C-alpha positions as CSV (number, residue, x, y, z in Angstrom):
1,M,0.1,0.1,0.2
2,M,1.2,3.4,-0.8
3,T,0.6,6.5,1.8
4,E,1.3,9.7,0.9
5,L,2.3,12.2,3.6
6,N,2.0,15.7,3.1
7,E,4.5,18.4,3.8
8,L,2.6,19.9,7.1
9,A,2.2,16.8,8.3
10,E,5.7,15.7,7.7
11,A,6.8,18.5,9.5
12,A,4.6,18.5,12.5
13,I,5.9,14.5,13.0
14,R,9.5,15.8,12.7
15,T,9.0,18.9,15.1
16,H,7.5,16.9,17.5
17,G,10.3,14.0,17.8
18,E,12.7,17.2,18.2
19,A,10.8,18.8,21.0
20,T,10.0,15.6,23.1
21,Y,13.5,14.2,22.6
22,P,15.2,12.4,24.4
23,H,11.6,11.3,25.4
24,E,9.1,9.4,22.9
25,C,6.5,11.3,21.2
26,C,3.5,10.1,19.9
27,G,0.3,11.7,17.8
28,F,-2.1,10.4,15.7
29,L,-2.5,10.4,11.7
30,F,-5.7,11.5,10.0
31,G,-6.7,11.7,6.2
32,K,-8.4,9.8,3.3
33,E,-8.0,6.5,2.1
34,S,-8.7,5.6,-1.2
35,E,-8.2,2.0,-3.5
36,N,-4.8,3.9,-4.2
37,G,-3.9,3.9,-0.8
38,R,-3.7,6.5,2.2
39,V,-3.3,10.7,2.1
40,I,-2.3,11.8,5.6
41,D,-2.8,15.8,5.9
42,L,-2.9,16.2,9.3
43,A,-0.4,14.7,12.3
44,L,-1.9,16.0,15.6
45,E,-0.1,15.2,18.8
46,A,-1.2,13.4,21.5
47,E,0.3,13.2,25.6
48,N,3.1,10.4,26.3
49,S,1.4,9.0,29.0
50,Q,3.9,6.5,29.7
51,V,4.9,6.9,33.1
52,E,8.2,5.2,33.3
53,N,10.9,4.7,30.6
54,R,9.8,7.6,28.2
55,E,13.1,7.2,26.2
56,R,12.0,4.0,24.8
57,R,8.1,3.5,25.5
58,F,5.0,6.1,24.5
59,L,1.2,5.2,25.8
60,V,-1.8,6.7,24.7
61,S,-4.4,6.9,26.6
62,P,-8.0,5.9,26.0
63,E,-9.0,9.7,26.6
64,D,-6.7,10.7,23.8
65,Y,-8.1,7.8,21.6
66,R,-11.5,9.0,22.3
67,K,-10.7,12.7,21.5
68,A,-9.0,12.0,18.1
69,E,-11.7,9.7,16.7
70,Q,-14.0,12.5,17.8
71,H,-11.9,14.8,15.9
72,A,-12.1,12.2,12.7
73,E,-15.7,12.6,13.1
74,K,-16.0,16.6,13.2
75,T,-13.2,17.3,10.3
76,G,-14.7,14.1,8.2
77,L,-11.5,12.9,8.3
78,D,-10.4,9.4,9.0
79,L,-8.3,8.0,11.7
80,L,-5.6,6.5,10.0
81,G,-2.7,5.6,12.4
82,I,-0.1,6.3,15.2
83,Y,2.9,8.1,14.7
84,H,5.8,8.2,17.5
85,S,9.7,8.9,17.4
86,H,12.8,6.4,18.4
87,P,15.4,8.7,20.4
88,D,18.6,7.4,19.0
89,H,17.3,4.4,17.2
90,P,16.4,4.1,13.6
91,A,12.9,4.1,12.5
92,I,12.2,0.7,12.6
93,P,9.5,-0.8,15.3
94,S,10.2,-2.8,17.9
95,E,8.8,-6.0,19.4
96,H,7.2,-3.7,22.0
97,D,5.6,-1.6,19.5
98,R,4.1,-4.7,17.5
99,K,2.3,-6.1,20.5
100,E,0.8,-2.7,21.2
101,A,-0.2,-2.3,17.4
102,M,-3.8,-2.6,15.8
103,P,-4.3,-4.1,12.1
104,F,-5.3,-1.3,9.9
105,F,-3.3,1.8,11.2
106,S,-0.2,3.0,9.8
107,Y,2.7,3.5,12.3
108,I,5.0,6.3,11.4
109,I,8.2,6.2,13.1
110,V,10.5,9.2,13.1
111,S,14.5,8.6,14.3
112,V,15.6,11.4,16.1
113,K,19.4,11.0,16.3
114,K,20.7,13.6,19.2
115,G,17.9,15.6,19.2
116,A,17.2,16.2,15.0
117,A,14.9,14.5,13.2
118,D,16.1,12.0,10.9
119,E,14.8,8.9,9.1
120,L,11.1,8.5,8.6
121,R,9.5,5.4,7.9
122,S,5.8,3.6,8.0
123,W,4.6,0.4,8.9
124,V,1.3,-1.7,9.2
125,L,0.6,-5.1,10.7
126,D,0.3,-8.1,8.1
127,P,-2.2,-10.6,8.3
128,D,0.3,-12.8,10.4
129,F,0.8,-9.7,13.1
130,Q,3.9,-8.9,11.3
131,F,5.0,-5.2,10.5
132,E,5.4,-4.8,6.6
133,E,6.9,-1.7,5.5
134,E,4.2,0.6,3.7
135,L,5.9,3.2,0.8
136,L,5.7,6.6,2.0
137,N,5.7,9.2,-0.7
138,Q,6.8,12.4,1.4
């Protein structure tokens, strides 16, 4: 599947990753889905609710999920996924990321190296619940 990420959404993800470094950031991805793939038009920050080990983990609260679903309803956009950062690690999902992931969602990861946003990649769960990289058009 091809996922297109518009410039403003990409900039928002990169800026958020840099601002929260050395902790992981997280947020929601909104846009539209068609037979040609996904177009992500909006990335909205969420609070990393993880209490401990925020350098390696993120947690999105149920309340933030509810607000994201309400935002999608209000704006007519689809909630297409979640983004998060990997401080000083590659933009490759961890085993923890895989265990917490949901089918259907796109998972965009931005690698933040020494405080500067770097590589950005997108992933989706396959039918065997393993991550498969999505083609990301930036």
